[in-house]
N, C-alpha and C positions, 0 to 999 in steps of 0.2 A: 171516070172516081178516082180524087185527085189519091192516089194510094203515094206512099216512101216507108223505104225499108232501110233499119239502122239491124244490122249486125243478120240474118235472115226474117225482121217480126216487119208485119205489112203497121200503116200506122191510117191511119185516115186518117184524110183534116177534108174544111171546107174555108173557101177564100168567100170575102162578101165586100162592099163596101169601099173605100178611097178617102184617099184623102194620106198624107206627106208623114204622119204619125202611124201604126202596128200597132194590135193588140192584144194579141195572146190571147185564146178564152180554153181554159182547162174546166175538163162538167167534178161533177161528186160521184162518188166507186159508186160504180153497177152502171153508169151512169153516161151521155153518148152529146153530141154535138146540136144534139134536140134542149136539151136543158137552154139554150141559151138563146131561145129562137126569138122569144120577145126580146131581152137587151139588145141582141143583130140589130135588129129594123128601128129598133129607135139611137144604133149609134154609127149604122154604113153610114149614115152622110154624113158623116165626117172624122172617122176612124173605117183606113182598113186592118180586114180583123179576118185575122184567123184560129179557128172552131178547129178540136182536135181530141178526136174520140180517145181512148187513152187504151191503151196496151188489155187487154180482156173485156173493151166493151165497147157497146157499140161496133162499125164495123173493121177496126183494127183486129187484130189475128188477140189470139188467148193464147199464149204462151206457158208450158207449162211450170217453168223456172219458176222460181224465184224474183218477186216486180223488188228492184232496190233504188235507191234515191239514183246512185249515179245507170240504169239505164231506164229510169225512165226523164233523166235531166236528157239520157241520149235520146230516147227516143223527143222533145221534144225538139233537140237543136238538131235534129235531123228532118225536120219538120222546117226550120229556120232556115234549115239550108236551101234547104226543095224551093221556096219560095226567094230562094234571091232574099230575106229578109237578113240586115247586120245587128239590127237593134227595134227592143218590141218596148212593152208594155204590157205584163205577163200580169195575167188574173186567173183567180180559182178558188172555184171553191170547195171548197170541204178538201175532200181528197188531190182535190182540184188545184188544189190554192198550199199542199204542202209537196204534191210537183212543185209546181210555181218555184220554192221555196231552195229547192234543191237547185233547181236553175241559178238560181240568183247566188245563191254560195257557191257553187263549180266554175258559175259563166257568170261573174254579174257585165263584164266588158261587151253585151248583147242584150245584155236588158236598164230602159228605160228608166221605169221604175214598176210597182211591187204593189196587185192587186190582189189584198188577201180575205174571202169575207167566208165566214162560220169557219171556221181551220182553225190550226192550232201550230205549237216550235214544237211541242212534246205530248204525250198522251200520260192522262194521270190516275187518280187509281179506281179515276171513276168511268174513264169511258175505255180503259185499259179493262176490267170486269163484263160494259155494257157489248165491247167487241166478242169479248171471249164469249159471254153467249151466245150472238148470233152467229156466230161462227158454230160452238158446241149444240144451235140448233138446227145447222145447218148436217150435220152430223149423224144425228138421230133424227133428226125431224123431216127433209128436205128445206131444197129451197126455197117452195112457196109458201111452208111454216117463215119459213126467216123473212118471207117477203110480209106476212103478216106480220110479225112482228113491228120489225123495223117498222113499221107505219107510222110506230106509237112515238115510235123520236124523233121519223120526222117531219112530224105535227110536235102538241102541243094543247091542251085542255082550250085553250086560245083557242086558241089558230080553230081548230074542228069546232068553237061554239059559232068564229066569222064566218066559216064557210067550209060548213060538212063536202063540197060535191068537192074539195082538195082534195080531203081523205081521198073519196071518190075515184079522182083521177090516175092519184095517182098507184091505185086497186087495179085499176083498166093500163094501167103505164106496167106491172108487172105480171099480169096475164097477156098480155101479149105483147113483153122483151125479157122472155120469164131469161138468168144472166146465168151465163153458162158456170158449171158446179164451183168446177179446178180456179180459173180464175176472179172469178166472187169472192174465193180463201183467201186466193194470193193478194187479195187489194187488201183484205181485208185483215191479211198479216202483215200488211206493208200497209197500216194504218196504224193498226196497231205498235207498234218496231222505230216509226217514225220519228227521228228528234231532229233538233236541229237551235238546238237550243243554247250550243253552244258555240254556231258558229257563224248564230244573225248577231253576235255584235261588231261584227265584221262590213256589217256589208255601212254603206251610205248614198244608197239609191232611196229615194224620194218613196216615202212608202206609207200605202192605207189600210188601215184593220174595219171591217169590219162585223161586229156581231148581233144576232140575232137576239130583243130578251130575254127570249123566253126558248133560245135554242138548248133541249133537252142532253146534246150530243159532242156538237161546238159550244160551253154554257160560256157565256159574256170573257167572267173568270181566264178562262185562258187564251179569249181574241186577245183581254186587255195586259194580258203577260204577256202574249208574242209583242203586240207595239211595243211594250217596256225592253224586252232585250233587245232593238231595233233604232238608233240613233236620231232622232225628230222626227221615228215615227207617229202617222194621226192615226188615232180611232174613235171609229162611230160607232153608237149605237138604237139599231131601230124594232124597230116596234114588231117581231116574227118570230115564228119558227130557225129550222137549222132550214126550211130549202126559199131563202131568202128571194132567191131571183122568178119564183116562182109565188111567192104569197103577196109580197116586194117590189114588184119587177120595175117598178117601178122609181120607184123613193130611190131604189143602187144606183138608179144608172141616171139619174140624178146628183143623188153623190162622186158619183165615181165619174163623171163631167165635168163637176165642180173643181175635181180635187185635180184633171188631166188638162186644164181648165187654165189652171193657176200653178200649173208646172213651168215653166222659164229656166233660161242657157245663162239664167247670175247665179249668185250663193246660194247655199242650200236655204241659209239664216234670210234669206228675203222671198225667199220660195214660202215657207213659208208662214209668214208673215200675213202674205199676202191671200192664203186660206183660210186663213184665221181674220184676218181682216173680210172675208164676205159671212163669216158661219157667224158672226156678228151680227150683221146682220140680215140674218136669218131665211132657214129656206125654208119655204110650206110650211106643214105642220108643226110647231117646236114639238106636243107631246110623241110627235114619233117618229124625233130624232134629239139622242146624248147631244150638243155640243162637243164639236169635235176638242178632242185633248191633245195638243200637239207640243210639242217640244217632250219627250218621257224624261 
């Protein structure tokens, strides 16, 4: 199994696909590279995909010290160095999107583009309270009780009405893959403390932010705010709860593909216009995607 080492912590990664462009895939809190199985199956024909288990999740080590932006950035850079990739598109879901931001802020020269899914630049009061309740639940009632609570925020009433089996699948996942208690708490603290809002304005790489219109965790206003902080960032809204890659994986892959397809080594403004022109032509069901908002 492929591991790399960052200051004594082993980080697991998987590499699939081929192509001239590399895409790093970072999953959410408590999740592993398995999060990206569906997306990888669709994208591996065209891209070299590097799927990473963040520290504390999956097959990576779960050290007890705090997980800071600097540390999680170093984990990703260690993987890129291990596979010999100088630059890549960095795509992250939820906590993975926060890690992606730290990579972009600290090593913009390693980032071709930034794709942020159901994530935020800073936690607002709602998010802080939500994570505090989850943290307190772990400390008072245990990790299993927290998993039952978390499912209510990872899904939505509409999602469960559309497909109740998705919640059952999450129940099975948590029961079969219980997170390491101290590592999960470290990840929660990382998500609560994460704040790149003062640094994102310095970024100039092409950026796409995707939100779920029913997301109760990284709610659309927070994702839109993140896009507004990055010059020229694009914003897309998908009919989904927090776990966009689970419920609407096909839609997310379609949006990401179109975004990457229209990146070119020309002026940034030209790239934006091209992407917006494609948007006006329409992609799939118009009810499932609010048109891209370019050039904030």
